[in-house]
KEKE-3310 file (N, C-alpha, C; in steps of 0.2 Angstrom, whole numbers, plus 5000, padded with zeros to 4 digits):
npx = (5143:5136:5125:5109:5103:5090:5086:5082:5072:5073:5064:5063:5056:5055:5064:5070:5084:5100:5116:5126:5139:5139:5131:5139:5151:5146:5139:5125:5108:5101:5092:5093:5096:5095:5098:5098:5104:5099:5101:5092:5097:5100:5111:5120:5124:5140:5150:5165:5168:5174:5190:5188:5176:5166:5163:5168:5178:5184:5179:5170:5154:5137:5125:5116:5115:5111:5111:5096:5090:5085:5068:5066:5057:5059:5057:5059:5072:5078:5076:5083:5097:5100:5100:5110:5122:5123:5117:5105:5088:5070:5066:5056:5054:5056:5050:5059:5059:5060:5074:5085:5101:5117:5134:5150:5153:5142:5124:5108:5091:5086:5080:5075:5077:5075:5079:5077:5088:5094:5101:5114:5127:5131:5144:5145:5158:5164:5159:5159:5172:5174:5165:5155:5145:5140:5137:5125:5132:5145:5146:5143:5154:5164:5159:5162:5176:5189:5198:5191:5184:5169:5155:5150:5137:5128:5131:5126:5113:5108:5114:5108:5097:5104:5110:5099:5096:5103)
npy = (4849:4843:4852:4849:4851:4858:4849:4851:4851:4856:4866:4871:4864:4855:4840:4832:4829:4833:4831:4846:4845:4835:4839:4850:4843:4835:4843:4846:4850:4863:4874:4892:4908:4926:4943:4959:4973:4990:5007:5022:5032:5026:5018:5003:4989:4982:4968:4959:4942:4931:4922:4909:4904:4891:4891:4900:4908:4924:4932:4946:4952:4957:4954:4948:4932:4914:4896:4886:4878:4861:4858:4871:4886:4895:4910:4912:4908:4918:4929:4925:4924:4937:4943:4936:4938:4952:4959:4964:4968:4967:4973:4978:4966:4965:4954:4947:4940:4922:4911:4900:4894:4888:4881:4875:4873:4875:4873:4879:4883:4900:4911:4927:4943:4961:4975:4990:4998:5009:5008:5003:4992:4976:4965:4947:4939:4927:4926:4938:4950:4963:4978:4990:5004:5007:5017:5013:5015:5015:5001:4994:4998:4991:4978:4976:4977:4967:4965:4965:4952:4945:4936:4924:4919:4928:4939:4934:4932:4945:4956:4962:4968:4978:4985:4990:5000:5011)
npz = (5145:5130:5121:5115:5098:5087:5073:5056:5041:5023:5023:5036:5045:5060:5062:5070:5082:5088:5096:5098:5094:5085:5075:5070:5066:5056:5048:5049:5044:5053:5065:5066:5072:5068:5072:5066:5073:5075:5078:5084:5076:5064:5063:5062:5072:5073:5076:5082:5082:5095:5095:5099:5095:5088:5075:5061:5068:5075:5065:5058:5061:5058:5065:5079:5086:5085:5087:5087:5101:5104:5105:5108:5105:5090:5091:5105:5105:5098:5106:5118:5113:5108:5121:5127:5119:5116:5127:5126:5129:5130:5118:5103:5092:5074:5062:5049:5032:5033:5029:5020:5022:5017:5017:5016:5029:5037:5038:5038:5043:5044:5055:5054:5060:5065:5075:5085:5095:5108:5119:5131:5125:5130:5129:5128:5134:5130:5117:5110:5105:5102:5097:5088:5082:5066:5051:5038:5026:5030:5034:5022:5015:5022:5020:5007:5007:5006:5017:5028:5036:5035:5042:5032:5031:5037:5029:5017:5020:5025:5020:5008:5014:5022:5011:5005:5013:5010)
capx = (5138:5134:5118:5105:5100:5085:5088:5076:5072:5074:5059:5063:5052:5059:5064:5074:5089:5107:5121:5129:5146:5138:5128:5144:5155:5142:5136:5118:5104:5098:5088:5097:5093:5100:5095:5101:5102:5101:5099:5087:5101:5100:5117:5120:5129:5144:5155:5169:5168:5180:5194:5186:5170:5166:5161:5170:5181:5187:5175:5165:5147:5132:5119:5117:5111:5114:5108:5090:5090:5080:5062:5065:5053:5063:5057:5062:5080:5080:5076:5089:5103:5101:5102:5117:5127:5124:5114:5099:5082:5064:5065:5052:5058:5052:5052:5060:5058:5065:5078:5090:5108:5122:5140:5154:5154:5136:5118:5103:5085:5087:5074:5078:5074:5078:5076:5080:5091:5098:5104:5121:5128:5135:5146:5146:5165:5165:5157:5161:5178:5174:5159:5154:5140:5142:5131:5125:5137:5152:5145:5143:5161:5167:5157:5165:5183:5192:5202:5186:5181:5162:5152:5147:5130:5125:5132:5121:5106:5106:5117:5103:5093:5108:5111:5093:5095:5107)
capy = (4844:4845:4854:4846:4857:4856:4847:4853:4850:4862:4871:4873:4859:4851:4833:4828:4833:4830:4835:4852:4843:4830:4844:4854:4838:4832:4849:4844:4856:4865:4881:4897:4915:4932:4949:4965:4978:4997:5012:5027:5036:5022:5015:4996:4987:4977:4966:4954:4936:4929:4917:4903:4902:4885:4892:4907:4912:4930:4935:4951:4950:4962:4951:4943:4926:4907:4890:4885:4872:4856:4859:4878:4890:4900:4917:4912:4908:4925:4934:4923:4925:4944:4945:4933:4940:4959:4961:4968:4965:4971:4977:4975:4962:4965:4948:4947:4934:4917:4909:4894:4895:4882:4881:4869:4873:4876:4872:4880:4888:4906:4915:4933:4949:4967:4979:4996:4998:5015:5008:5001:4985:4972:4959:4941:4939:4921:4926:4944:4953:4970:4980:4997:5006:5009:5019:5008:5017:5012:4994:4992:4999:4986:4972:4976:4977:4960:4965:4963:4945:4945:4930:4923:4918:4935:4943:4931:4933:4951:4962:4965:4972:4984:4989:4993:5006:5016)
capz = (5142:5123:5120:5109:5094:5083:5066:5052:5033:5019:5024:5042:5049:5064:5060:5075:5086:5088:5100:5094:5091:5079:5070:5067:5063:5050:5045:5048:5044:5060:5065:5069:5073:5067:5073:5064:5078:5073:5083:5081:5071:5058:5063:5063:5077:5070:5081:5080:5086:5098:5092:5102:5092:5084:5068:5059:5073:5073:5059:5059:5061:5060:5067:5084:5085:5086:5086:5091:5105:5103:5109:5109:5100:5087:5094:5111:5104:5096:5113:5122:5109:5109:5127:5129:5115:5117:5133:5124:5131:5130:5112:5098:5086:5068:5059:5042:5029:5034:5023:5021:5021:5017:5014:5018:5036:5041:5035:5043:5042:5047:5058:5054:5064:5066:5081:5086:5102:5109:5126:5131:5123:5134:5126:5131:5133:5126:5110:5106:5108:5100:5093:5087:5078:5059:5047:5033:5021:5032:5034:5015:5013:5025:5017:5000:5008:5008:5023:5033:5035:5038:5042:5025:5031:5039:5023:5012:5022:5027:5016:5004:5018:5023:5005:5003:5018:5007)
cpx = (5136:5127:5115:5102:5095:5087:5081:5077:5073:5069:5058:5059:5056:5058:5068:5079:5095:5111:5124:5135:5145:5135:5134:5149:5152:5139:5129:5114:5100:5094:5093:5093:5098:5095:5100:5099:5104:5099:5095:5090:5102:5107:5116:5125:5133:5149:5159:5169:5175:5184:5192:5180:5171:5165:5164:5173:5184:5184:5171:5158:5142:5125:5121:5113:5114:5109:5101:5091:5084:5074:5061:5061:5058:5063:5060:5070:5082:5081:5082:5096:5105:5103:5109:5122:5129:5120:5108:5093:5076:5063:5059:5055:5053:5055:5053:5059:5063:5068:5082:5096:5112:5128:5144:5155:5147:5130:5112:5097:5086:5080:5077:5074:5078:5075:5080:5082:5095:5101:5111:5121:5133:5137:5147:5154:5167:5164:5159:5167:5178:5167:5159:5148:5143:5136:5131:5130:5144:5152:5146:5151:5165:5166:5161:5173:5185:5196:5198:5183:5174:5160:5148:5139:5126:5125:5127:5114:5103:5109:5113:5099:5097:5109:5105:5092:5099:5103)
cpy = (4847:4846:4851:4852:4853:4855:4849:4851:4856:4868:4874:4869:4855:4843:4828:4832:4829:4834:4841:4849:4839:4835:4848:4849:4836:4837:4847:4850:4857:4872:4885:4904:4920:4938:4955:4970:4985:5001:5017:5032:5032:5018:5007:4994:4981:4975:4961:4948:4934:4923:4910:4900:4895:4885:4900:4911:4918:4934:4941:4949:4957:4960:4947:4937:4919:4902:4889:4878:4867:4858:4867:4882:4895:4907:4917:4912:4915:4930:4932:4925:4933:4946:4942:4936:4948:4962:4966:4964:4970:4975:4974:4972:4962:4959:4950:4941:4928:4915:4903:4897:4889:4884:4875:4868:4873:4875:4873:4884:4894:4909:4922:4939:4955:4970:4985:4996:5005:5014:5005:4994:4982:4965:4953:4939:4932:4921:4932:4948:4961:4972:4988:4998:5009:5012:5013:5009:5014:5004:4991:4992:4993:4979:4971:4976:4970:4959:4963:4957:4945:4938:4929:4922:4924:4939:4940:4933:4940:4957:4965:4970:4979:4988:4993:5000:5012:5021)
cpz = (5135:5122:5114:5105:5089:5076:5062:5044:5030:5020:5031:5047:5053:5062:5065:5079:5086:5093:5095:5091:5085:5074:5067:5063:5056:5046:5043:5048:5051:5059:5068:5068:5071:5068:5071:5069:5075:5079:5080:5076:5065:5058:5064:5068:5074:5076:5078:5085:5089:5094:5094:5099:5088:5077:5066:5064:5071:5067:5062:5058:5062:5061:5074:5083:5086:5085:5090:5094:5103:5108:5110:5104:5097:5090:5101:5111:5102:5102:5117:5119:5110:5115:5129:5125:5116:5123:5131:5125:5130:5124:5108:5093:5080:5064:5051:5039:5031:5028:5025:5019:5021:5014:5017:5025:5040:5036:5039:5040:5046:5049:5059:5057:5063:5072:5081:5094:5103:5116:5125:5128:5127:5131:5130:5129:5129:5119:5106:5109:5106:5097:5093:5082:5071:5055:5041:5027:5023:5032:5027:5013:5016:5022:5010:5001:5010:5014:5029:5032:5039:5038:5036:5026:5033:5032:5018:5013:5023:5024:5012:5008:5020:5017:5003:5008:5015:5003)
residu = (MET:ASP:GLU:LEU:VAL:ALA:LEU:VAL:ASP:GLU:ASN:GLY:THR:VAL:VAL:GLY:SER:ALA:PRO:ARG:SER:VAL:MET:ARG:ARG:GLU:ASN:LEU:ARG:HIS:SER:ALA:THR:ALA:VAL:LEU:VAL:SER:ASN:SER:ALA:GLY:GLN:ILE:TYR:VAL:HIS:ARG:ARG:THR:PRO:THR:LYS:ASP:LEU:TYR:PRO:HIS:TYR:TYR:ASP:PHE:ALA:ALA:GLY:GLY:VAL:VAL:ALA:ALA:GLY:GLU:ASP:PRO:TYR:ASP:ALA:VAL:VAL:ARG:GLU:LEU:ASP:GLU:GLU:LEU:GLY:ILE:THR:GLY:VAL:ASP:LEU:VAL:LYS:LEU:PRO:GLU:ASP:GLY:TYR:ALA:ASP:ASP:CYS:THR:SER:TYR:TRP:ALA:TYR:LEU:TYR:THR:CYS:VAL:TRP:ASP:GLY:PRO:VAL:ARG:HIS:GLN:PRO:GLU:GLU:VAL:GLU:TRP:GLY:THR:TRP:MET:SER:PRO:ASP:GLU:LEU:VAL:ALA:ARG:LEU:ASP:ASP:PRO:GLU:TRP:GLN:PHE:MET:PRO:ASP:THR:ASN:ALA:LEU:LEU:SER:GLY:TYR:VAL:ARG:ALA:MET:LEU)
# end
């Protein structure tokens, strides 16, 4: 069944809903979440998406997140996505400034967070095929290396935050 996602205006206000397939096909503005996960040593969790993802398959990412369902509170979506993708629960989420993102493949209002996690990471096999902890220096070097294809939205929305950690 095609899940219903929240459609939003340029300020993140919900204006309707649509099936996920329609949202993707027509590149409709929706809501999405992203959580940058670091550990107490200051490393950031970096993972690689599976080749079956509907957007940017096989790209590297340094945030867990996803689409906000129709009727779902964005904070609840953040908690759900963090648990689904990386098996992380019960963390204190620190809210970062919200922002919009758009390219030829996606357009959304981003609810951005960060958290500290020192426990095990459990990948959702359908979404994440590999992951590791990297220092901010290592991550920035990978972001600047064209051989590493990172999610353009995460890069645009959160790379400044990572670079400020140097």
